[in-house]
C-alpha positions in Angstrom: 2.1 6.8 7.0 3.4 8.8 9.7 6.6 10.9 9.8 8.4 12.6 12.6 11.2 14.8 13.7 12.6 16.2 16.4 15.0 18.8 16.7 16.4 21.1 19.7 16.3 24.8 18.8 18.4 27.2 20.6 15.5 29.8 21.2 12.9 30.0 23.8 9.8 28.6 23.6 7.6 31.5 22.3 10.1 32.7 19.4 9.5 28.7 18.3 6.0 29.2 18.7 5.7 32.4 17.0 7.2 30.5 14.2 5.0 27.5 13.8 1.5 29.7 14.9 2.3 33.3 13.0 1.3 33.1 9.2 4.0 35.9 8.5 7.0 33.8 9.8 5.4 30.1 8.4 6.1 31.3 4.7 9.8 31.5 5.6 10.2 28.4 6.8 7.6 25.9 5.2 9.4 25.1 1.9 7.1 25.8 -1.1 4.6 28.4 0.9 4.0 31.4 -0.6 1.0 32.6 1.3 -0.5 31.3 4.8 -3.6 33.5 6.2 -6.3 32.3 8.8 -9.5 33.1 6.9 -12.2 32.5 10.2 -12.3 34.7 12.6 -10.9 33.7 16.4 -13.8 33.2 18.4 -12.9 34.7 21.9 -9.1 33.8 22.1 -10.0 30.3 20.8 -8.0 29.4 17.6 -8.9 25.7 17.5 -11.5 25.3 14.8 -10.4 28.1 12.9 -9.6 27.9 9.1 -6.8 29.0 7.4 -5.5 28.8 3.9 -1.9 28.2 2.8 -0.7 28.3 -0.8 2.2 26.3 -1.6 4.4 26.3 -5.0 4.4 22.8 -6.2 6.3 22.5 -9.8 4.9 25.9 -11.7 1.7 25.5 -10.2 0.7 27.0 -6.8 -1.9 24.5 -4.9 -4.1 25.9 -2.4 -5.0 23.9 0.4 -7.7 24.9 3.5 -6.8 23.6 6.8 -8.4 23.5 10.5 -6.5 24.0 13.6 -7.4 21.1 15.9 -5.3 21.8 18.8 -3.7 24.8 20.6 -1.9 24.9 24.1 0.1 28.1 23.8 3.2 27.5 23.5 3.3 23.9 24.0 0.9 22.0 21.2 -0.2 23.0 17.6 -2.0 20.9 15.6 -4.0 21.1 12.2 -5.4 18.8 9.8 -5.6 19.6 6.0 -8.1 17.4 3.9 -7.7 17.0 0.0 -9.3 14.6 -2.3 -5.8 12.4 -2.6 -4.7 12.7 0.6 -4.9 14.2 4.4 -2.6 15.3 7.0 -2.7 15.8 10.7 0.3 17.5 11.9 1.2 18.1 15.3 4.2 20.3 16.7 4.9 19.6 20.3 7.2 22.1 22.3 9.5 21.3 25.1 11.2 24.3 27.1 14.5 22.3 27.9 16.0 25.7 29.3 14.6 29.4 29.0 16.6 29.5 25.6 16.3 26.2 24.2 12.9 24.6 23.0 12.7 20.8 21.7 10.1 20.2 19.0 8.9 16.9 18.6 6.9 17.0 14.8 4.7 14.0 13.8 2.6 14.3 10.6 0.0 11.6 9.7 -0.5 11.2 5.9 -3.6 9.6 4.8 -3.6 8.2 1.1 -7.0 8.7 -0.3 -6.4 7.1 -4.2 -5.0 4.9 -5.8 -2.6 7.3 -7.8 -1.7 9.1 -4.1 -1.1 5.7 -2.7 1.2 4.8 -5.4 3.2 8.0 -5.2 3.1 7.8 -1.5 4.8 4.3 -1.8 7.4 5.7 -4.2 7.6 8.9 -2.4 8.1 7.4 1.2 12.0 7.6 1.2 12.1 11.1 -0.2 9.7 12.0 2.4 11.5 10.6 5.4 14.1 13.2 4.5 11.8 15.9 3.8 10.4 16.3 7.3 13.9 17.0 8.9 14.8 19.3 6.3 11.8 21.1 7.2 12.6 21.1 11.2 16.0 22.2 10.0 14.6 25.3 8.3 12.2 25.8 11.3 15.1 25.8 13.8 17.3 28.5 11.1 14.6 30.9 11.2 13.7 30.6 15.1 17.8 31.2 15.9 17.7 33.7 13.4 15.3 35.6 15.0 16.9 34.8 18.5 20.0 36.3 17.6 18.8 39.6 15.8 14.6 39.8 16.6 14.2 43.3 15.1 16.2 42.7 11.9 16.8 39.0 11.5 15.7 37.4 7.9 15.2 34.0 6.9 18.3 32.0 6.7 18.7 29.6 3.7 18.3 25.8 4.8 21.9 24.9 3.2 23.9 28.0 5.2 24.0 25.6 8.4 24.1 21.8 9.1 21.9 20.5 11.6 21.6 17.5 13.7 18.1 15.8 13.7 16.4 13.0 14.7 14.3 10.7 12.2 
């Protein structure tokens, strides 16, 4: 199952990149994220192959995922793979500067369902997930734009505070 979204963000590519790659910013816009950290050292400035730990609140539980960075071409492309017994996902952010102050983000995530339970859930959740991905991109947009507006004092903005258009 492939899910995609495109959003234009009124922020320079470097700020959008920081939101996509830096753990302290990731937890501000990824819904449910309660922790994100790199767990393997970056060798000679090369992050591809590095592993990270992401903790997500799922209902009453906090679930830990270990992922691997699969693509990193700063500030244009950032990709990662997260495996789990039930499903695996491969995500890719592609950043395209439209101007010095505007960046287009094309996001895609391929989800492979491994178990019968996951396949049934995937069928049932397909429609809600098509809304979830654009919602995540709105959250990314809001954070990046808030950092652009006041870099030294900005806070994450609630996704409900603004309406953002996106393409699905």
